[in-house]
N, C-alpha and C positions, 0 to 999 in steps of 0.2 A: 697264448694262443700255441698251438703246434706249430712246427716250421716245417715245410714242407719237403721231402726228402732229395736229395739229387741225385739221388739212383732212379733210373727210368723202371715204373712198375710194369712187371709180364701181366699181357694179355689172358684173361682167362674164362671159360664159361660160365656164368652164375649157376648157383644152387639152384633147384627148379623153385624151391618155396621161396627162395628170392626175387626171383623173374615172375613168378603168378600175383606176389604183392607187389609187385612194381606194375604191371600189367592193368591189377584191380585198380590201384590208383590212378590209373586214366581214364576209366570209366565212374568208379565210383569216388568222390570226392568231398560227399558231405548228404546230409541226409536227401534230398533235393533227389539227387543220383537216383538214390533206389527208388522214389516215387515214380520218377519218369521210365525208368526200364521197367517197374512190373505195372504200371500203368499201361506200356506199349505191348509187353504180352499178355496183358488180358484185352485187349484189342482186339491183336491177333488171334486169340481163341475165338472168336466171336461172340463175347460178350456182349450181352443186350443192359446190364445192372453191373456198376461200377463201386464197390466202398476202399472207400482211403481212410483209415483209421489212423492217428498219431499221437503218440505219446511222449511228451517234454519235448518239443518240436521236430517231431523223429528221433530226439540224441535217446531216448528209449527205449522208442518204439515203433516201427511201421508195420502196419497190417494192410494188405490190400487183398479184399475178397470180390470174386466175380462168379459168374453163373458160365462161363466158357463151356468151351467142348471139354475142357480138363486134360489129365494122363494117365493111360495105361500106366500097370507097375511098372514094366520095361522104360518106358519112356520119364516116368518120374526117378527110377536109379539113376538114368545118364543125366538128366535135364542141368547139375550144379557143373558138370564137368566141363572144361576149357575145349570152345569150338564145337560144344553139342548144341546143334539147332536142327529146327528140321523145316525152315525158310528158304536156304538153299543146299545144291548138293554139287553142282560145277562152277567152274571159274564164269561159265557163260552167264550165271545166274543172276552176278552181280550186276549185268548188264541191263536188269529188266527185275528188278528187286519191286516188287508193291507191297507188304509187309512193312511195318514202323518195325521191328526187331529183323536183325539176320547175321549179326556175327557170331552169335553164341558167346558172346563176354558175359553179361548181363548176372544172371544167376552165379556164374564161376564165380566172376569177382565179388559179389555181395560173399557166398558163402566163404571167401577167402579170409575177409575181415571182419566176420560179424558169426551171432549164432542163429541159424537159420534153418526152418521148422517151413515145410511147403505140406501141405495135404491138397491131394488130389482125388475127384471122380470121375469117370464119364458117365456117358448113359447107358453102357450096357449093364450087366449082370456081374462083373467084379466090383468088390466091395472096394471103397475109398483107401487110400493108401498113405501114409506119414513116412514124411526124412524128414530126418534132423541132421544137419552139417555144422560141424564148429571148427572156426578155422582153417579150415578147406579139407578136413578129414570127417568123412561120413561118420557119424554115430549111431544113429539105428533107420531102420527100414522095417513097418510093421503094415499090416491091415490096421486099419479103424473105421470108422462110424462117417458119415458126410455125404453129402448131397454132389449133385451135378456140378463141376467148374472146379478151381482152384482157390485156396486159401494161403496167401504169402506171408509170413511172419519173420521180421526180421528183431533181432536183437542185440544187446552188447556191442554195438555198433565201436569200430575201432578199438577193442578191446587188445589187441594184441598189437596197435599201430598207433605208442604213443604220440612221436611227434606228429600223425594227422592229428590225434584227438585233439593236442592241444591248440590247433587253429583252427576248431568249431567257433561258431559264434554263438549268442547267445540263445537263450530256447525262443523268445518273441521273433528272431532273426531269423534262425533255421526255420521254424514256423511258415514262414512269410514266405519263403523260400519255394518250402513243399507246397503252400496255398496256390504261387505263380504258375507251378507246373502244374498242379492238379485242374488251375483253370484254364490254362494251353489245351490241354488235353480235349477237356469239356468243350470249349469253342469249337474245337477242329472238327468234334465229333457229334455233332447236334442228335443223332438219330440215338444217340445209349442215353442212359440215366446215369449219372453221377452223386455220389453223396459222398461230401468230407467231415468226419470228425475228430475233432481236437478234443483229445483229457477226456472221452466218452460223452463228449457235448454235440450234435450236429451243428456243425457251424453253415453249412451250403448243401441245398438240393437242390438237384438241377434234372426235372424231369427230360425224357424225352421231348424236343422241341423243333419248332424254326430259327433260324439262324439269328434273326433280331429277338424275339423272343429269351431263347439261349443267351445272347452277349447279355442283354437286359439283363437279366436274372443274375450273369456272370461279375458284371461290375456297375451293381444299380448304383452303389454308389459314389461313382464315378460320372454317369453318364444319363440321358434321361431317352428310355429305349424309343418314344414318342416321336424323337428327332432322328432318329435313322431311315434310310432307306435300300434299298439293294439295286443292283443292276449287273446285268449277265452280258458278257461277250464271248461266243465259241469261236473257237481258231483252229488250224488244223494240226489234228490230235492233242489239244488242249483245250480248256475253258477256263476261263476267267470271270469269278463272281467277287464281287465291290458290295460290303456293307457297310455303308457312312453314315455320317451326321450331316447335318446341314452346316452350313458356315460357321454359323453360332455354337456350333460345340466346341470349337478349337481350342485346341490346350499349347502353353507355353513349351511341352517336352512331346516326345514322340511315345510315351506309355502306352497312348491305343491308338499307335498306327503301328499295325501287326501284320505279316505275312505269313502265311501257310500254305504246303505244297504237299499233296498229296497227303495231307492229313498231321504233316509236322509243320511245328513253327519252327521256323528259320531266321534266320540273320541273313538275309539277302539284300543289302543297301540299295539295287538298280531297282528291287522293288520297289522299295518304298520311297524312292525318289523319283518311280514313273507317279505313284499316286499323288505325292505333293506335286508335281509337274500338272497331274489333271483337274489340283485344285489350284492352280494358277491365277491368277485374278479373283478369287473368291475368297483368298486368304491374306490379311496382313501380314508386313514383314514382322518375323520374329514368331509369329503361328505357325501350326502344324494341327490337320485335320485330324478327325478320330476316323479311321476306316483301317478296317481289318478285310486283306485282301485275300482270296482263294485260290491256287491255282489246281485243278486236276489236267495232270499232264500224263500222258504215256511215258512208261518208265523208262524206256528204251532212251529216251529224250534227256533225261537226268540222271546224276549220280550224287547219289549220297556217300557214297564211299570214301570219305576223305578225313572225317572228325568221327573221334569213339563217340560221340554225342549224338551223332548225326544233326548238328545242330547247321552244318554247313550245304549248301548245295551247288552242283554246276548245270548250267542246262548250255544244250546243244541248240538252241532256237532262243535266245535270250530277248534279239531284239524284237520278232515277235509276238513275247510274252510281254513285254515292254510296252507296245503297243498298244497292246489290248487290254492291259492297267490303266493305261492314260484315256480310251477311250470308256472303257466301264465307267469311269470317276467323271467324264463329262458328261456322258448320260445318265450318270445321279444327278449331277446338279445341273439339268435343263430345266428351264424356267417351270415352275407349275402357274397355271393360269389363277390370275387373283380373281378374289371370289368378289371384290368390289369392282363398281361403275370403273374402267379407264376415262380417261380424258379424251378429248379426242385427238387425232393426228395433226399434228402442225407442220408448218414449211420449217427447212433445215433453220438452226439457229446462226444469225445473222453473224455473230459476235460483234458485232457495236456496240461500246459500253463508252456508257460519258454519266458523269457526276450526277445524280439525281441531288434533289435541294436537298440541303441536312434537317434532322429533324428539328422540331420547335423545341429548344430549351424549356423544361418543367423546373419550377420553383415550386418550394415546398410551403406549405399550406393552401396551394390552390384546392378551386372547387370545382365542381361540373360544371358545364352552364346548363340551366334550365334548357328541356327539349321546348322547339317553336312547334306551335301548330304549322301541319300542311309540310314540316320539312320531314323527306324519305329518305330511310335509308335507301342507298344505291343498288339497285337489282345486282345478283352476282354474273359476270359473263355469261356467253351461251358456252361455254365450255366448262362452267363450273369453279373455274380457279379464280381466285381475289387474291392478289399479290396485298399482302398485310404489311412488309418492311422487311428490311437487312437489319442483322441484331449483330454486334461485336464485330463486323468489318468480314465475317465467315460464311455466316447462315442465312439464307432467305426463309421467310416463314409464311405458309398459303394456308387459307380455309378452301376447303371441297367440301360437297356435303356430304355432312355429317362427321369432318374429320379434321385435323388439324395434322400440318406436313414442314418438318424441319429439315428444309435440303441444306447440304451441304454445298456450296457452291463449286467450289474449286474441282470435287470429286464428280459431281454429277457433269459439271460441262467437259473434266478431262476423258469420263466413258460415253459421253458423248461423242468425241473428237475420236477416240479409239474402235468406236466402232465404223464411223464414217472412214477411217484411212483402212480398214479392212473390209469395207464393202463395193467397192468399187475401182476399176482401173484408172488412177490419174492419167491427165494429159501433162504433159512435161513441158515446158517451158523451156526455151534457150537462154542459158547466162548470158548477158550481155560481156561481162569480164568473168573468167570462169575461176573459182577458187581453191587455189595452187596450196598442198599440205604435203609434209613428210609423216613418215609411218617407219612403226619397227619392221622386221623380219618377218614375225610371226603375224602381224597385223596384214602386213601386202597380202602372207599366203590365203589368209579370212576373206581381205577384200576381192581377192579376183574371184575366189570362188563365188561370192556371192553378187559379183556385179549385176548379175541378170535378174535376181531377184530385188535387187537394191532399185534398178530398174522398175523393175513392175510394181513396186513401193511409190515410186514417186520422186528417187533422186537416180541421178545417171553420173558417172562415173567414168575414167578412162586412166590408162597408165601414164605417168609425164616423167618416167626416167625411174632409176632404182631407186627404191623404196620413197616415191614420190606419185602423188596421185592429184588432177585436178577431177574440180566438181563442175560440169559442164549444161544441167538441166535441171530444173526443179518442177516440181507440180507445186500449185497454189497455195496447197496446202502446207507447205513449209516458208512460204515464202516470209511470214513472220519470225523465224528463229532468226538469232544471230550469226556469223559466220561460225564461232564458236562450239554454238551449239550442233549447226549442222556437219563439222569435223568430228564431234563427238559422237554424232549419230553414228556417222560412216567408219569410223574405229570401232566401234561395238557390232560391224558386222561378221554373222559365220560363225560358226559352232552352232550347239544343241541349242534349241528354245530361243535363239538370236531373233527370228521375226515378232514373237510376243513382245518380247523385253524393247525391242526396236518402236514398235507401234506405242507400248505405254509409255517409254520416255517421252517420245515424240508429242504425246498427247498431254503428257504433267506438263511439257515444257510450252505447249500452245495455250493451255486452259487458264480462264480465269485463274487469278491469285487470292490469295486471301490479302484482305482491305481496302481489293480493290471496290469502288460504288458502281451499284450495279442499276440501272433505267429499270421503272415498272414494265414495259414492255419487252424487255428484253429476259427480266427476271419469269415475265409468264411464260414466254416462250422454252429458257430452261427448263422448267416445271414442267409443260407439257409434254418435252421431249423424254424427258429424265423417265415419266411415269411409261412413255413406249418401250424403254428399255429391257433389251431381254436378260440382262443379269442387271440388278440395281444396285452395283456394287464398282468401284472404281478400279481400274487396270490390276493396283496392287491390292485389292482384297475389301478395302474400307467401303462399311456401307455408304450410301451417297443420303438415304433420307431417316430419319425416324419419324414414325407415325403416331398420333396421337386421337384415339376415338371421342367423340363427344361425350359416350359415357365415360370414359375415362377422368375426363376432365371433370366432368360432374362428380365424381368420388371424390377427386381430389380436392374439393371445397364441400363436402360434406353434403350436396346438393342431389335429390331424387331424383332416379333415373329412369324412372317412366310416365 
């Protein structure tokens, strides 16, 4: 191992060929970087159809063909030079960039670390011209045959970067990264046609289409496009569109939770968080929605000049955009009218629970009693709901006209209470003995800020000294909670999203628990109110019921369905 010299090294200006290699390495680090930059150039050139050809995962060749505006010979001769660009001229132009590329670094960086060949032709009378550059030095520039548009061919990647070449991954891994970039651009630009060829075989063809069809074709192996919906929210100098799946399409990872700003896929956590917040109450813990967020915004309100690959963005109006994304998700998730008949509305669930008679024990070898003459099966109630019983201390089973409903008793009661807590202003009742509790400095600040909101939700608190509060009044909704649970709710007040979390936690604590016995009258009330809920999921996103139609049950036992 070499020993570091004790003598300080003098500062010097790097030679041009060294500095250009460093700059190139910031933009082009593997084949997918080439695909990304060339696709951006093709889209900026006004192409309507773009083909990408890969050989050996892009390690042997990356070839991008477009039918865009093309380049005149003079522009072609300059295009590979450092900072050669048609997108900006002045510093002020950086404040309103609308193109995908603007730095003038892509072709220059590619030319330094590969053999680059560009054939381009405009729509005028001039012939096409071919430019060849190898290792950052022009080899030739000549007239040739060609059609309108540009063909960029990159081979011998990193032939002069042995250190970089050693860290390239396998052909399949590099191919996968290139494919991901291809799909990103295709999803963002649905009005264009894209084709991907790998080792001379077409792997993906995406004709111009609407957003749902484009996403369905691009990710057909990962999702069912029939479950996708769209919602749009306009803003001040921006608009938000979200294409998302129903909650049943959820995933354990965020692979299909993607954000695009002005045609670029970006890594913007706040937008992803907004989409997930919009799905709150529809998604169980640990699951993530399938959602594609598209923001179209005035270029003066954002800044992409942060990262060489332009995958980061800064917003000047992030809170407004965040709010619009949440709103779009909630519009998309608004309940759709159910096609089946609904149960009749019922009175509020009393919550009275008492033990029903235990089911009769059945012994092996029993036989069905003979049906007696004159004995009639009881007619179903007027609302069509017949309670059949409780299963495993968790589920309530009901027969409705033409279907069987299995209801999660805790999830259903939890959602009913959750909706009730948010539907009306509660009447507070003074507590005979105020409940005192201590808090941390952070909790004290949050509770002071949230005191008015807490009172509107049914809990009144007041300062009782330094880092101490007392709970002085409650609505009837919270009387069943223990002192420990009440203090837990108050300590969680304040901060982002706390109102939803407060109602969800309170509802969970107040609802029927697993193992609680439910009498038939209360069970039928629970079912009737559950069928009227705007969202058939508990506040934490779990489904409230599972439904089986008569036809499905007949199929299960191989009986005819007609």
